[in-house]
N, C-alpha and C positions, 0 to 999 in steps of 0.2 A: 462522588463529587466533593470538592473541598468546601469547607465551611467558610463564611465571611471572614472569620478570624484568620483562617489559614491563608485566604487570598490576600488579606492585609499584610500578613507576614511575608508573603511572596513579594509584594510591592516593596516592602521595606528592605528586602534583600537585593533589590535591583540597584544598579549604579544610579547616581543622581539624575543624569540625562534621561534615562529610561523611566525613572520614578515620576518625574515631573510630567513627562509625556503621557504615561499611563493614566494619571489622574484626570486627564482631559480627553481620554479616548472614548469612542463610542462604537457600538457594533453596527455594521451595515450588513445584515443577513442577506443571503442570496435571494431570498424571496421578496426582498424590498427593492423596488425601483427597476427601471429598465437596464439593459446591458450598457447602453450609452451613458446613463446616469452613474452607474457603478464605475464604469471606466473613467469618467470625468473625475470622480472622487479620488480614484487611485492616482491618476496623472497629476491632479492638483497637489496631492500630498507629496508625490515623488519629486516634483520640480523644486522642492526646497532642499534637495540632497545632492550629493556629489557622486558617491559610489554605493552601489547596492550589492548585497550578497543574497542570492536566491538559493535556499537550502531545501533539498528534497528529503524524504525520509531515508533512513539507513537501508542499505542493500536495495536500492531503488528499482521499481518496476517500470515498464514503459510509460504508464500514465504519469508517474511522478517525474521522470526524466523529461518527457515531452512538455508537460505543463510548465516545468521550470525553465526550459530553454525558450519556450514561446513567451513567457512572462518577461524574461531578461531582454529579449529582442524588442518587445513592446516598450519597455522602460527606456531603452536607448532611442527608439524612433520617436516616441511621443513626449518624453520628459527630458531627453538629453542626459540621462543618467547611465553611466558605465556600469554594467551589471555582470557579475560572475555567478555561474551555477556550480554548486558543490554538493557532494554527497558523502555520507559516512558509510562505513562498512565496505563491501565490495559489490561489484556487478558480476554475478556468478552465472546466471542462466545464459546459454548460448545465444538465444534470441535477443536478450538484452544487450549483450556485448556486440552483437551484429548491428543492433540499432544505433549504437554509438559510433561504431566503425564505419558502417555504410553511409551514414548521413553526416559523419564528421561533426557530431554534436560537441559544442564547446563546454564540456563539463570536466571538473577536476575533483580529486579526492579532497576531503575536508582537511586532511593532514597538511595540505599545501596552503591552507587559508590562515591568515592573521586577522582575527575577527575585529580587532581595533582599527584596522585599515578601512572599515566600512562604516558609514554613518546611516545606513538604512539596511535592515535585515528583513527578508521575506521568507515565508515558509509556504511550500506547496505540497498538497496531498498528505499533510500531517498537521498537528497542532501542538502548542507548547506543552500541554499536559499529557499528551499521548505517550511520550517517552521513547518513541522509536526514531529518534533523530539525534544529531550530534551537536546541537546548540548548547554551549556552556550555560550553566545556570546564572552566571553573572550578566548574561545578555538576555534580551527579550525581543521577539519579533515585532516589527512595525506593521507588517502586512501578513495576513494569513489567508490563503485561498485553498479550500479543501471541500470535497464533496461528502465527507463523512459527517456524522452528527456533531453539532457544536459542543465543545467542552467549555467549562466555566472560565478558565484563564484566557481563552481566545477572546472573550469580551473585553479584555484589556488592550487589545491591539488597535492601532489607529484605523486601519482598514481591514475588515474581516468579511470575506465573502465565503461563507461556510454553511454547510448543511443542505437540507432539501433532499428530495428523492433522486437527484441526478446521479447517473451511473458512473461518471468519471470526472476527475478534476480537469482533464483536457477539454471537456465540453464547456466548462465555465470559461476557460481561457479562449476557446473558439468564439464564444459570444462576444468577448472583448475585441477579438480580431475583426469580426464581422462589423461591429459598431465603429471600429476605427477607419474602415474603408481602405486600409492599406493592402498592397499586393503582398501576399504571404509567400515567402520563399518555399520552393518544393520540399526542401529538407525539413522545414518546420511543419508544413502541412502533412508530410508523410509520418513524422513522429507523432503528431497529434492524432492522426487517423489510427495509427497502430495502438496508441494509448487507449482510445475509446474501444477499439476492436478487442484488445486484450482484457480490459476491465469488465466489459459487458458480454464477453464470450460471443463475439459477432452479433451483438444486439439481442442476444437470447437470454440475458440475465440482468436483472435490476436496471432495465432500460426505460427511459422516459422519452416523450416527444422531443425534448431538447437534445438528447443524445442522438436520436435519429436524424434530426435536422443538421446537427453538426457533422455527423458522419457523411451525409449526402452532400453537404456543402464542400467538405474536404476532398471527396473522392476524385473529382476532375483535376485537382491540384496535386495529387499523389504521384510520386516517382514510382511507377509500377515495377520497374526492374529492381530498384532498391528494395521495395517491399517483398519481392520474391526472395531475395537474398536474406532478408531479415527473418522471414517466416520459416525458411528452410536452411538454417546454417549447418555447417559441419558440427558433429557432436563428438565430445571427447570420450576416451576410454572410461573416465570416472563417471560419466553420465550413464553408460551402459552397466557399469558395475553397481551403481546406486539403484538402477532399475531392477537388476537381479536381486539386490537386497530387499527391495520393496516387495517383490513377488514372494521371495522366500519367507519373509517375516510377517506378511499381511495376515491379520486376524479378522474374520468376519463375525460380528456379533449381531445376528439378526439383520436389521436394515443398516447397520453401521460397519464400516471397515476402518480398522486401526492399523497404522503403518509406523512401527518403531524402526527408524532408519539408522540409529547409531551415529557415528561420526559423519559429518557432512563436509564435502569439499567446498560448498557454498551455502550460506544460510537460506538463500531464497529458493533452494531446491525443495524445501518442504512444501512450498506453494505449488510447485510443478507436480509433485507426486500426489498431493491431495486432490488437485484438479484432475489428474489423469484417472485416478481410481474412483472418482465419482461416476465414471462411465460403467463401472461394474454393475451388472444386472441386479436389480433389486435394492440398490444402495440409495439411502436417503441422506446419510451423513458420511463424510470421510474426514479422518483425523490423521495427519502426518506429523511426526516430530523427530528431532534429532539434535545432536550437539555440535556446536561450532565454537572453537576457542573457549571451551569450558561452559558456555551458556546453553540453555535449552531453547529451541525454537519450535513453535507450533503453527500449524495452518489447518483451518477448518473450512470445509465446503459443504453445502447442502443443496438438495433439489427442492426442499420445502419452501415455497414462496411465502408461507405464513411465518417462517422462523425469523429470528434476529440473531444471526451468528455473531455479530459484533458485540451485542449486549451479553450474550452467553459467554464468549471467551473472556470478556472483562470480568465477569462474575467469578470465573474459575481462576484466572491468572492474577489479577490485581491484588486480591487479599494476600497473596503469597509474595508480594513485592515485585511482581513483573509488570511489564508494559504490554498493552494490547489495544487493538483497534480493528474496525471493520464495519460492515453494515449487514444488510439482510441475509445474503447467501454466501458470503465469504469473509474471512477474518484471519488475522495472524497475531502472534504474540512472541515475546522473548521473556525468559525467566532466568535471572542470574543464578548461576550454580557453580561458578569457577572456584569458589572457596570451599566447596563441599567435597567430601571423600567420594570415591566411586560408589561405595555402598550407600551413602546418603543420597547421591544422585539417583540411584536405582530406586530407592524407597520413594523419593520425591516424584519421580516419573510415574511410578505405579499409582500413587495417590492422585496425581493429576488426571491420569487416564480414568480412574474410577469415578472422579467427579464429572469428567466429560461424558462418560457413558450414562451416568445418572441424569445429566442434563439432556442427553439425547433421547431419554426415555427407554433405554435398554434395560430389560429385565432378564433375570436368569443368567446362567454361566455357560451356556452352550457356545462353543467357539469352533469355527471352521477355518482350516488353513488353506489358502489359495494354492500353495505349492503342492498340495496333495492331489490336485486336479479335480475335475468334476466327478461326482458319484456315478458309478456304473449303473446303467439301467438294467433291470432284470429282463431277461428274454422270456417271452411267453410262447408257448407252442401255438402254431397257427390254428385258428378255429376251423373245425371241419364243416 
């Protein structure tokens, strides 16, 4: 967490408009006030603006995409503000690409955005300090909506609905929609439903009563045919090649599986692999990592409900200059490495894995390779 002096320096680095605004900003945490009251604050603030940019985190997942599109729609309906949703990185996973294509979600790459064209900036499913977004440092968000634990710089935003035990940012936005009494288009309802479904693993992970209520409220409004296409999209050759790599290279350290994937065709595939291998019998932690455009990407999953994967991954990655985030049972990170030699990247990767294994409580050096198959059981002669 940044010191008060560091936060002051951050304010001084902002452009004059943002600096003046930041000094009069206050935090509106998710736990404070009803959904209607929080929506009223958001709309009252937005009405003083002309154009809004809604920014997801880089390489966005369904929760980030859905909450961004729904927020943009609400701003247009309730505040008369034209809003554009943008994302950094790429949308790599087949399900996420299908989400955009099937529902025709109006999202654009951040490379097509001129930030100075917008007088209001919103962040969804991420926060200024988290580092997994493409907002230039000379800008600062006016609105931050996120279900992850609050970061210190988020307290400088005019409207911040952040934190709490809620399992998906889509749930927060659904509460706004319900409070608005507006008729939600099927495409937006379907996106939000899938956002909650994906982030909570069908309400089986990090789920609160609010997530369940939002899920059930959305279900009758979902386009079921589109949902089928989203959940079962065609898969590329690269997908199966990466699956083969994961199996060939997987290392089992007791209750932990480590998955060194090498070069990735999409950075969000580390999350897919970490999620899939958590189903390996006896696994409590899964760690997948690989490189994309020179940087290292990590994803952590755990079945231990007492754990805090987000805190753990920040403790391992952030001291090395990377960005990380997450919550109880799932987390991800990016570690800059494009300026390092291949040998240096290898050494860095090994050191990071050692730190993760120590944090997971792995002791000893016994390693099992999944690719070698299960151990053969000895045959005993039948008893007489």
